[in-house]
C-alpha positions as CSV (number, residue, x, y, z in Angstrom):
1,M,-42.0,-44.0,-24.0
2,I,-40.1,-45.7,-21.2
3,A,-36.8,-44.9,-22.9
4,I,-37.7,-41.3,-23.3
5,V,-38.7,-40.9,-19.6
6,V,-35.5,-42.7,-18.5
7,S,-33.4,-40.5,-20.8
8,S,-35.2,-37.3,-19.5
9,I,-34.5,-38.3,-15.9
10,L,-30.8,-39.0,-16.7
11,M,-30.5,-35.7,-18.6
12,L,-32.0,-33.8,-15.7
13,G,-29.6,-35.4,-13.3
14,I,-26.7,-34.6,-15.5
15,V,-27.8,-31.0,-15.8
16,Q,-28.1,-30.7,-12.0
17,V,-24.7,-32.3,-11.4
18,F,-23.2,-29.9,-14.0
19,S,-24.8,-26.9,-12.4
20,L,-23.7,-27.9,-8.9
21,N,-20.1,-28.5,-10.1
22,K,-20.1,-25.2,-11.9
23,R,-21.2,-23.4,-8.8
24,I,-18.6,-25.2,-6.7
25,Y,-15.9,-24.4,-9.1
26,G,-16.9,-20.8,-9.2
27,A,-16.8,-20.6,-5.4
28,Q,-13.4,-22.3,-5.2
29,D,-12.1,-20.0,-8.0
30,D,-13.3,-16.9,-6.1
31,A,-11.7,-18.1,-2.9
32,A,-8.4,-18.8,-4.6
33,R,-8.4,-15.4,-6.3
34,M,-9.2,-13.8,-2.9
35,Q,-6.4,-15.6,-1.1
36,E,-3.9,-14.8,-3.9
37,S,-4.8,-11.1,-3.9
38,G,-4.6,-11.0,-0.1
39,R,-1.3,-12.7,0.1
40,Y,0.2,-10.5,-2.6
41,A,-1.0,-7.3,-1.0
42,F,0.2,-8.5,2.4
43,N,3.7,-9.4,1.2
44,L,4.0,-6.2,-0.8
45,L,3.2,-4.0,2.2
46,M,5.7,-6.0,4.4
47,Q,8.4,-5.4,1.8
48,D,7.7,-1.7,1.4
49,L,7.8,-1.2,5.2
50,R,11.1,-3.0,5.5
51,R,12.6,-0.8,2.8
52,A,11.2,2.4,4.1
53,G,13.9,5.0,4.9
54,Y,16.6,3.3,2.9
55,Y,18.4,6.0,1.0
56,G,21.6,4.3,0.0
57,G,24.6,4.4,2.3
58,N,23.7,7.5,4.2
59,A,22.7,7.1,7.9
60,N,21.7,10.7,8.6
61,I,18.9,12.1,6.4
62,D,19.6,15.7,7.5
63,D,23.1,15.4,5.8
64,I,21.5,15.0,2.3
65,T,21.7,18.1,0.2
66,G,22.0,18.6,-3.5
67,T,20.4,20.7,-6.2
68,S,16.9,19.4,-5.4
69,G,17.2,19.2,-1.7
70,L,14.9,18.0,1.1
71,V,11.4,19.4,1.4
72,T,9.9,20.2,4.8
73,P,7.7,17.2,5.7
74,A,4.0,17.5,5.5
75,N,1.2,15.0,5.5
76,T,-0.2,16.2,2.2
77,C,0.3,15.3,-1.4
78,V,0.7,17.6,-4.3
79,T,1.2,16.8,-8.0
80,D,4.8,17.6,-8.3
81,N,8.1,16.1,-7.1
82,T,8.0,17.8,-3.7
83,W,5.9,14.9,-2.3
84,A,8.7,12.5,-3.1
85,R,11.4,14.7,-1.5
86,M,10.0,14.6,2.1
87,L,12.7,12.1,3.1
88,Q,12.4,12.9,6.8
89,R,9.1,11.0,6.7
90,P,10.0,7.5,5.3
91,V,6.7,6.3,6.9
92,I,3.6,8.5,7.5
93,G,-0.1,7.8,7.4
94,L,-3.7,9.0,7.6
95,D,-6.4,7.6,9.8
96,D,-9.6,6.6,8.0
97,T,-9.4,9.7,5.7
98,N,-7.9,11.1,2.5
99,D,-7.8,14.7,3.9
100,G,-4.7,16.4,2.6
101,Y,-4.5,14.1,-0.3
102,D,-8.0,14.7,-1.7
103,T,-7.0,17.8,-3.7
104,G,-3.8,16.3,-5.1
105,C,-3.1,12.6,-5.2
106,I,-6.2,10.8,-4.0
107,P,-9.5,12.5,-4.8
108,D,-12.7,11.4,-3.1
109,T,-13.8,9.5,-6.3
110,D,-10.7,7.3,-6.0
111,Y,-10.9,6.7,-2.2
112,T,-13.4,4.4,-0.5
113,Q,-12.5,3.8,3.1
114,G,-9.7,2.8,5.5
115,D,-6.3,4.2,6.3
116,I,-3.6,5.5,4.0
117,L,0.1,4.6,4.3
118,V,3.0,6.4,2.7
119,T,6.4,4.9,2.4
120,R,9.6,6.5,0.9
121,Y,12.9,4.8,0.0
122,T,15.3,4.3,-2.8
123,S,15.6,1.5,-5.2
124,G,17.9,-1.3,-4.0
125,L,19.9,-1.3,-7.3
126,P,22.2,1.6,-8.1
127,T,22.0,3.0,-11.6
128,T,24.4,5.0,-13.8
129,T,21.7,6.0,-16.4
130,F,19.3,8.8,-15.5
131,D,15.9,10.0,-16.6
132,N,15.9,13.8,-16.7
133,N,12.8,14.3,-14.5
134,R,13.1,11.4,-12.0
135,V,14.6,12.1,-8.5
136,Y,17.8,10.3,-7.4
137,V,19.8,9.9,-4.2
138,R,23.6,9.6,-4.2
139,S,24.9,8.9,-0.8
140,S,27.8,7.4,1.3
141,M,28.0,6.9,5.0
142,F,28.8,10.5,5.6
143,E,27.0,12.6,2.9
144,G,24.2,12.5,0.4
145,R,22.8,14.4,-2.5
146,L,19.3,14.6,-3.8
147,F,18.8,15.7,-7.5
148,L,16.9,15.4,-10.7
149,G,18.4,13.1,-13.4
150,S,19.0,16.2,-15.6
151,A,21.4,17.6,-12.9
152,E,23.3,14.4,-12.3
153,A,26.6,15.8,-13.5
154,D,26.3,19.0,-11.5
155,A,29.2,19.4,-9.0
156,A,26.7,20.0,-6.2
157,N,25.4,16.5,-6.7
158,Q,28.7,14.6,-6.4
159,V,29.8,12.4,-3.6
160,S,33.5,11.6,-3.6
161,E,33.1,8.0,-2.5
162,I,30.7,7.1,-5.2
163,P,31.2,9.4,-8.2
164,N,28.9,7.7,-10.7
165,A,26.1,5.5,-9.3
166,A,22.9,6.7,-7.6
167,F,19.6,5.3,-6.4
168,E,16.2,6.2,-7.8
169,L,13.9,7.7,-5.2
170,L,10.6,5.8,-4.8
171,A,7.4,6.8,-2.9
172,N,4.1,5.0,-2.5
173,A,0.8,5.8,-0.9
174,Y,-1.5,2.8,-0.3
175,Y,-5.3,3.1,0.0
176,I,-8.6,1.4,-0.8
177,G,-10.7,2.4,-3.8
178,P,-13.1,1.1,-6.4
179,S,-11.5,-1.2,-9.0
180,G,-13.9,-0.1,-11.7
181,E,-14.9,-3.7,-12.2
182,N,-18.0,-5.6,-11.2
183,C,-18.7,-9.2,-10.1
184,R,-18.7,-11.4,-13.2
185,L,-22.0,-13.0,-12.1
186,N,-23.8,-9.7,-11.2
187,D,-22.6,-6.5,-12.9
188,T,-24.3,-4.4,-10.3
189,I,-21.9,-5.5,-7.5
190,P,-18.6,-3.4,-7.6
191,V,-15.3,-5.0,-6.7
192,P,-13.0,-3.1,-4.3
193,A,-9.2,-2.9,-4.8
194,L,-6.0,-1.9,-3.2
195,W,-4.4,1.1,-5.0
196,R,-1.2,3.1,-4.6
197,E,0.2,6.3,-5.8
198,V,3.6,5.8,-7.3
199,L,6.1,8.2,-8.9
200,N,5.9,8.4,-12.7
201,S,8.7,9.4,-15.0
202,S,8.3,13.0,-13.9
203,A,8.5,12.1,-10.2
204,V,4.8,13.1,-10.0
205,P,2.3,10.8,-8.1
206,G,0.3,8.6,-10.4
207,R,-2.4,6.0,-9.7
208,E,-1.6,2.3,-9.9
209,E,-3.9,-0.7,-9.0
210,V,-2.2,-3.3,-6.8
211,A,-4.7,-6.0,-6.1
212,N,-8.4,-6.6,-6.7
213,G,-10.7,-7.7,-3.9
214,I,-9.0,-5.8,-1.1
215,E,-11.9,-4.3,1.0
216,H,-10.2,-2.7,4.0
217,L,-6.9,-1.5,5.2
218,Q,-5.8,-0.4,8.7
219,F,-2.5,0.6,10.3
220,Q,-1.1,1.4,13.7
221,Y,2.3,2.8,14.5
222,G,4.7,1.6,17.2
223,V,6.4,4.6,18.8
224,D,9.7,4.5,20.7
225,T,9.2,7.3,23.2
226,D,12.3,6.8,25.3
227,D,14.9,6.1,22.6
228,D,15.7,2.6,23.7
229,T,14.9,1.2,20.2
230,A,11.8,-0.7,21.7
231,V,8.2,0.2,21.0
232,N,6.4,1.6,24.0
233,Q,3.0,2.1,22.5
234,Y,1.0,1.8,19.3
235,F,-0.9,4.8,18.0
236,D,-3.3,5.5,15.2
237,A,-2.1,8.0,12.6
238,N,-4.3,10.8,13.9
239,A,-2.5,10.7,17.3
240,I,1.0,11.1,15.9
241,S,2.4,14.6,15.3
242,N,4.4,15.9,12.4
243,N,6.2,18.2,14.9
244,I,9.4,16.5,16.2
245,T,9.2,18.4,19.5
246,V,5.9,16.6,20.4
247,T,5.6,13.0,21.6
248,P,4.5,10.9,19.8
249,N,5.8,12.1,16.4
250,W,6.5,10.4,13.1
251,S,10.3,10.4,13.6
252,Q,9.8,8.1,16.7
253,V,7.9,5.4,14.7
254,S,9.9,2.2,14.8
255,A,7.3,-0.4,13.9
256,V,4.0,-0.7,12.0
257,R,1.3,-3.2,12.4
258,F,-1.4,-3.6,9.7
259,W,-4.6,-5.4,8.8
260,I,-5.7,-6.3,5.3
261,L,-9.2,-7.6,4.6
262,A,-9.6,-9.4,1.3
263,R,-13.1,-10.1,-0.1
264,A,-14.2,-12.5,-2.8
265,E,-15.3,-10.7,-5.9
266,C,-18.7,-12.3,-6.0
267,P,-21.1,-13.6,-3.4
268,T,-21.4,-17.3,-2.7
269,K,-24.9,-18.9,-2.9
270,D,-26.1,-20.6,0.4
271,Y,-23.3,-19.0,2.4
272,T,-23.6,-16.3,5.1
273,N,-20.6,-14.5,6.4
274,S,-21.4,-13.8,10.1
275,N,-17.7,-13.5,11.2
276,T,-16.6,-10.4,13.1
277,Y,-13.3,-8.8,11.8
278,V,-11.3,-6.6,14.2
279,M,-8.9,-4.3,12.5
280,G,-7.0,-1.5,14.3
281,D,-9.3,1.3,15.4
282,A,-12.0,0.5,12.9
283,P,-15.3,-0.6,14.5
284,P,-15.7,-4.4,14.7
285,Y,-17.1,-5.5,11.3
286,T,-19.7,-8.2,11.1
287,P,-20.9,-8.2,7.4
288,N,-23.8,-10.7,7.5
289,D,-23.6,-11.0,3.7
290,N,-22.7,-13.7,1.2
291,F,-19.1,-12.8,0.6
292,K,-16.2,-14.9,1.7
293,R,-13.3,-12.9,3.3
294,Q,-9.8,-13.5,4.6
295,L,-8.1,-11.2,7.2
296,Y,-4.3,-10.8,7.2
297,S,-2.3,-9.1,9.9
298,T,1.3,-8.7,11.0
299,T,3.7,-6.3,12.7
300,V,6.8,-5.0,10.8
301,A,9.9,-3.5,12.5
302,L,11.3,-0.6,10.6
303,R,14.9,-1.3,9.6
304,N,16.2,2.1,8.5
């Protein structure tokens, strides 16, 4: 009887230790996944902003012609290749809304909260093989051409300095939406995610998940109002005009600062998050829940 009692006590202790270790491991794993997702999203946005406006060798967007040609810039998204061809807006955004994108790229069911950022640029690697329906830019320092792959050989799309190679045009729209997954410990708790619209093989926007566990996204835009290449003031997207005769307007944006809030996929037992997170123009956020979070923020100078 004594042996049975002692064995039972030992077994109970082992079970408790195992349960505690399992809970600690789960919390550490959640924290590691949260940090990995946050860092990945953070680095990806920095890289995209640094590349925004790169269209090959051409320094003047207005000199780009070709059989496809530029499209008058608008802060809307439609499901054809015109959205990609708004090259005069290498960076543009929406402030805490998906209005203008809700009937095309980002319907209400795909959008949760936060700002939307759009970037446009070309691939850094020139290509000599072309998909018929993708959009390409062929440019030198003095002229450029915008065309579909099917029209690559057209004389109107040739640039004498670079007769063969061209760059594929890329466009991305970043936003927060539901991942479609739930916490592995509680399938009633949805997991948020960072998504983006990218150009598919027909140069039409298509949805792509970037990182799980990204809960919020905010942007502010640094505007150079006196053409001295230095930022004078930061604005939210809804304060920036698409009309270049108005100040501030999108052509004056020379820097972007952003905030990414990453959240653990599952709540942590015996933990309360009472931190306050300040992100752009969003109201200060004090969750008072059981999720661990990590806030990432930086400012990126636009290079192109």
